[in-house]
N, C-alpha and C positions, 0 to 999 in steps of 0.2 A: 458329746455323742448326740444326735438327733432322731426321732423314730416319726413313723409315720401311723397313721392310725391305728396298723394294725398292732402294733406293740413291736415290730422288728427295726432296726435301724433302716437310713435312707436308703435307698438304692437307686440306679436310672429309671428313667428319666426324675424320679423327683429331687435327687440332691442341683440339678444341672435347671433346676426350675428355681430353686430356691434361692441357687447365687444368682439366676437372673434377675430375680426381685430386691434380692438385697442390691444388686451396684445400680439399680435403679434411682436409692436412695444417696444423694447430689448432696445434698447438704442436712448436716443432724437435728436441726430443724425443725426436715421432715418427719423425724420422729416422736410418734406417740405414745407419749406417759400419762401416768396417773397415778394417787396415792396408792399404797399396801390398801389402807382402809376402806377403800373403795370399787378392789381389785379384788376384795377378799368377799365384797358384797355383793358387785358383781359375777361372783363368782367363779371369775377370773386369776384368782389364788388358794392355791389347796393345798394343807401340809398334810402328808400324806401318813396315816397311822394304824389305830387298829382297826380301822375301817376295811384296811389294806394289808397290814400286816398279818391278822386271825386269818383269811379267804386262803391266804397267801400259804400257810404254813398248813392247811387245812387240805390245799391242794396238792403239797408236796406230802403228805403219809398218805393218799392217793396212791401215791407208783409205790408204795413199798407190798411187797408180795409173799415173803413169808416172816411176818410175826409169829410168828414159833420160831419158829428159828432165833431172831432178835432175845426173844424171850428164855429161852435153852442158854442162849450165849452169853447174856446181856452180865453176869456175874465175875466173866472169865474175863473178855473180850477187855484189852486196855487201848484207849487209843489218846493219840497228843495229839491235840491240836492248837496251833500259832496264826489267829487271823494280820499279825504284821501290820500292827498300826493299824489298821483298818479297821471297814464297817463287817467283817464276816461276821468279830465276837458273838456277839445276840444272837442274830439266825443260826446257827449254823449250832450252837448248842442248845436253843433251845427246842428246835426242832430232836435235837441226838437225846436231848431231855425225858420231850413229850411221845418218845419213840419205849425209853427204859433204859435207853443205856444209862451203866448206873459210875465207869470207872471213864472220865474226859478229862483227860487232866489240859487243861489253857497255859500255854509259857506267861508267865508272869508279867515279865518284863517286856513282851508284846500285844499285852493284852488290851488297852486302850487305846482309843485313834489318838496317830501324834503322826502330822502332817509333814514333821521334819524327818520319822523313819531314824529316832540315834540310833540303834542297834543292828542296821543293818546299811552296806553303802547304795544296796538300791532293791528296793522292796520285789523282788521277783520271784515267785513257786517255782523259776523253772530252773533259778541259780542256788547248790550248795549253800552257797554262806547265807542263803535266808533260813536254809531247816538246822544252822550250826546249836543256837539254843534249844529248839526241840528236840533233835534226835540226844544235845545234853538230859534231857529232860528222860525222856525215850528211856536210855540206857539208866536210869534213875530205878524208875517203875516199872521196868521191865516191859516198854510198851511193844504192839502186834502189830501198830501203824500211827508212822504219825504223819498228818497232813498239814500241810498252809494253802491259804487262799490271798490270794494278790489282795489290795487296795479296794479296792471295790468290790469283792469277793463274786468277781464273773470267771478265774480260769483256778483251779487245781492243780498245784503239785503232792505228791507223795513220795512216803519211802515206807516201804514193808518190812516186816520180821520174815528174817530165812532162818529155822524151826532148827534143822543141824548145826548152823555155823555163828547162829546169833548175831549174822552181820543182818545192817538196816544196807536193802538197794532202795535206787531211786527209780522209779518208775517214770519216764518221759509222758508226753502229751497222748503220743502215739500207745503206747501201754496200755496207760491208768483206764486208756477212752476206749481201747478194744476191750480190754478186760470187763470194763461199765457194761458196755455192748452185748457180750458174749452170755453175760449175764443174766441184761436184761431179754432178750430177744430170745434166748436158752428155758429164759425159767418159763417170759408167758405162753412157750410154745409148748412147754411140760404142762403149766396149769391151764392154760382155756384155750392154746391154738392158735395161731397165728395167718391174719388175712389175710385174702388172695396178691390182694395191693400191697403188701406191708413195705414198708421202704427202708431203707438203711442210707442216709444223706453226709457227705462227706465232702469236703473240700479238696479239690486236686491234687496237694501236697501231704495230704495226709497218704497214715500206713497204705499197702496192697495189702495187707491183715486184714485190716475193716472190708474186703471184696470178698476175702475168702471166707470174713463168716457172712457173710448173705450170701454168694453161692450156698455152703452149708446146707443154709436154712430157706434155701428155694425163695428167696427175698429180693429184690429188688436193688440194687447197687445204682444210687443217686450220684452225682460228680457235680460242685457247683464250684465259686473260681473261691481265692480265699477272702474269706474272711463268712464271720456266722452270720451279718444280713444276707449274704444271699441264700443261707441254709433257712432263716425264717423267712425268705423269700419263695425257697422250694415250701416251705411250708404252704403261706396263702395260695401256693399252686392246688395242692391235696385237695383244699377246702374249699375252694373256690370253683375248680372243673371235675371232683371228683376223679382224676387220675389218679391217684395216692393214699393209702396210706403210714403218717410217717411213726416209725419204733424209734425212733434214736439218731442222732446228726451228733457229729463229731471235727475235731478238725485240730491237728498237730501240733498246735501254741495253745495246749495244756486248758480248752473250753469243751465242754460237753451238756447235750441235754437230751435228760431221759423222757419228758413229757411235753406235753401241746398246752400247757395253763402257761408258756410263755413265747418269747418269738427270739431269744437269745440266751447264750452262756450261761450260764446259774454253776457256780463253785458250791454253791450251798445245797442244792441238790444231787449234784454230786459225791461230794462229802455225804451226805445221805444215805443212797443209794453205796459207797462202795465200803459203808462203815457196814450194812447189810448186808453184802457181799458177803464181808470181815467173819460177819457173825454167821452166816449160811454155811461158808463152806469150814468154820469151827467145830462145827456140831457132826463132818464128815469129818476131822481130825485135822484140818488141814490149813494152811495158813494161804496168805493171796499171794505171796511169791508161786507157795506150790500150785497154786490155781493160775500161775499166770506161767510156768512149767506145763499147766497143761495145757492152756492154750497153745504153747510154742510146737510141743509133739503131734495135738489134733492137726496144726492146720501148716505148720512148718517154722522154723524161727527165722523171723522178720526182723531185719535191723533198721530202724530209719535215722538218717542225721540232717543238720545242717551245716553249713559252713558258710563266709560272709564275708566279702570284700568289703572297703569303708574305703570308700575315695570319695576326699574329700572336695569343696570347694568349686567353683567352676570347669575347673580341670576334672575335678572325679567326673563330673555330671557328664563329662565330655566322654572321657572314661568307659563309665557306665554304659553312653550312649552306643560306644564305639563297640567294645562288646556285646550287646543285643542285635547290632544291625550286623557285626561278625557272625553270629549264629545265625542266624536268621537268611542270611545271600548263603551260606556257607552251613551248608546240613553237615554233622561230620558221618561219616561212616560206621565209626565205631568211637565207643568210649571207656577208656581204661580194660582193652580185650575184649568188653560186648559191642554186638553187632547193633546197631541202631535200626529196631525195625518198624518204627513209624515215628514221624517227630508230628507234634499238637502248635502249630500256631495258631494261640486264641485271640493276637492281636489282628492277623489275618484271616481266622475263621477258621481254620483247614486241617484236616489232617494227614498228612501225608505216607501212604504205605510207603514206603525203600524198594520194598523188593519189585516191584511191579508199575510204581510209580501215578496210581492210581493215589482218588482225594475224595476227601467228604468232609462237610460240616463239622465244627465242633459241637454246635449247640447249644453254645452259653455267649453272653455279653464281649465283647470285645475288652480286650488285658493285656497288657504286656507282657505276657507270659509265655517261654519254649519249652516246649515238655516233651522230653526221650523214650518210649517205650523201650526196655533192653528185653534182652534171652531171660526166663528161670523168674520171671516177677522183678528182675532189677528196672532201675527207671532213675532218669534226672532230672527238674527241673529246673528252672533260669527265670529269675525275676528281679526288678529293683525293688528297695523296699519300700513302700506307702507312706513310713513314719520317719525314715535315715536315709542317710547317705550314705546306703550300700547297697552291692549287689545279693543277692542269698543263692547259693545251688543247696537247691535238698535234693536228695537221693534217699533212695532205698535199696535192698540186698535180704534173697532169703536162702537160708541152704537148712540146713540139718542139723546140724550143734551152733551149740551158742558161741563154741572158741571161732568157730571157721567161720560164723555169722561177721562175725566183728573185726575178722582178719578180711575176708570180703570187703564189708562194709570200707573200713583203714585203706585199702587199696583203692579204694571207689574214687573217696573223696580227696586221695594226692593227685587221681590220675584225673580229678576236675580239674584243679589246682594249676595240673600242669599243660589241661588245655587251654587254661584259660590266659596265663602268664604273656604268651605270646602275642594275644590282644591286647597285653596290658599295654607291653612292651612297644609294639606298632603304636597305640594314643599319645602314648610318650613320646615318641617321636614326630609326631604329625604334632602336637603341640607346642614340640619346642618350635619347628620351623613355622609353625604361622604365627603371624603375628592381628592382633584382633585390631580394630579401629574401637574407639569411648562409642560410637552406635551400634558396634554391634555385642558392645559389652551389655549393650544399653538396651536389646532385644534379648540376651540369652536372661535378663535378668524380668523382663516380661514373658519371658516363654516357664521358668519359670513357676511366675504366677497363674499362670496360664491356665484354665478348666483341666485341662489334661497336662499343665504340667508336674512340677513335685509338690505330693500331700503338706509334705513341714511348711516349704516356702511359701503355697499356695495360705496356710494356716498364723503366719507370722502378723501380728502388728506394731505400729509405733510403742506399746508399751511390753511386748512381747520381746523386741529385739532392744531396747534399752538394756540392757546387762550387757547384750550381748557387744553395744557398742562402747560402752564403759574396760569391756575387755579388751575390744580391739585396739583401742586409743592404747589402754596399757604397754601391746602387745608392740607397737608400732613403737612408743617408748623407751621399750628394751632392746630395744634392734635398735635403735640408733646409737645407743650406752654402747653397742657388740659393735656399730661401727669407729666408734672413737677409738676404741678399746683392740682393736685387729685391726683394721681393715676394710672388715667385709662385708657388703654394702648385699649381700646377694638375701639374707632374712629382712632385710630391711626395705626391699624391692617386695617381695611376700608379706608384709601383715601393715606399706601400705596401698595395697590391692584391697584388701582384707575390709580397713579402713577406705576405699571409695566401694568400694561395694555395700558397705551399709548406709554411703553416702546414699546412693541409688536406690536400692531395693527400700529407705524412706519415701526416697520422690516417687517408686513408684508406687507404691502402696496410697501416696496422699495423688496421683493420678488418677489410681482407680478411684476414689471418693471423689473427686472432682474439685479439688482444690489450688493444687496446682502441680509442676511436675520438673522434673531435675533441669532441664531446658529455664524454667521461674529462676531454681534456683542458682544457678550457675547465670544468668543474669542481674541474681540480684546481688551476689557472691562482688563479680565486675564492675557495678553501679557504682556496691559500696568503697572497691580500691581506687578506682578512678574517681571517686568524690575525698576520700582520705590522702589523695597524695595530688595535689594542684601541681607540682612543685614541678610535675612529670607529664601532668596531662593538662595542665590550666591555660591564663592567657601568658602570655609572651613578658608580664607583669610578674607574676602568680613565681613561674620563672623561675625570673632574677631575684626574689627573696625570697628560697627556700625557707621553712622552718626548721629549726631545731632535731634533733632526735630526742629531745624531751616532751618536744609537742606531740 
């Protein structure tokens, strides 16, 4: 991650500006280096310690609205926490201890940092598997809530206890973010009032429940592109242009920020505020699950979800482009029985009213995202993943009850996938028909590595691809065995393509660094083959005296 001077992750045009500078380095010899001791002496190398930790903790504690509630509930409130082998262990426990929470149980198997993450297949607080040990401990100690922070402690996953059934309910990022946002904004209004220019900031794929909260409190709702860096960018805009006061920010992917002390999502702060809210509601005889139901009863039962279609390889890229281009060129009239009211194309920067055909700007930077506003607060959003070979379909509905909302969400999710299936089929047929040349293949790789290409492919280096090269070679060898045993060469054809992709990808990386390109690779191996086969390419005398196989 790269951060700008305001403390937020870089946004355009700084990202492309930095890459432009990087690309000007054509020889590693140009890169300036210095010894660590010299860097320390020059003030260019600093180890972050108490000089940052202490003020950070103080800023967090300034966010507390009801210290008296913490004091009243501290003896009874039980919290289970897991850092999932990551960095959250010390700061989360420290701030909760400083505030007086007396019963914080840390999952011992996941307490210490370990980059191998031995107890989980993937340390993601969105995954139920990550909570297995935490929920086991919660049942033993009769905990009120279970918290899990991801390895770099910027995203928070939550389970809360239902006092009637004893069951632990999972809160999605939308649910926990809105629960914290409602508490923060509602209690600030009750205690101090809200500024006239107060604003709640969310990403475009975050629940419309956030919109309802903003409307209820009479504050501005600001939407930004996906990625917390854009929420940080909005905070900077408020400060420099004096056109808003940041109250809260959230995104559906389990990230939120309740203060202005930093410019990125912070699971330490989210953990703290959620525990404060749990204490506050406990003094009223409620659990966090009760508070969540109250939120739904107040605003409506919003249900949001996301489905992903994984499309790997070059063919996958083509299919993703087919989906986006088809939807962009042919806006659907309806999705799952919901009439499309308006269509937002963030790549073109246009919002089109589907009833009268009028258009207006999105007001946001260009991004390959399509968004459909539907009746009754329903919506669908489509975008390629920025980190994986996937196309993501976000969607949301609103109903008068939980079961009704779940049913409507399930039906809309099925309708979205059904809408996409014919596009995938058309993409498959086109791919079957088209025969690509080697130069076209190289162009595809160059396109993937371009500034507006695939973030995953752009991030790759020779080192990061080393394991991929080994795996693809092993899979090609396995495909040869399949062919020898069965006569089926379809797998071999595919695996040889994956090996070729590795060759061209490494060549493209070298080309960008000004060292060599795929033509140099081809020329080098051609010269080697000619040199090693004089009996085929050599003089008449060499052809007349071919070497033995041993030679």
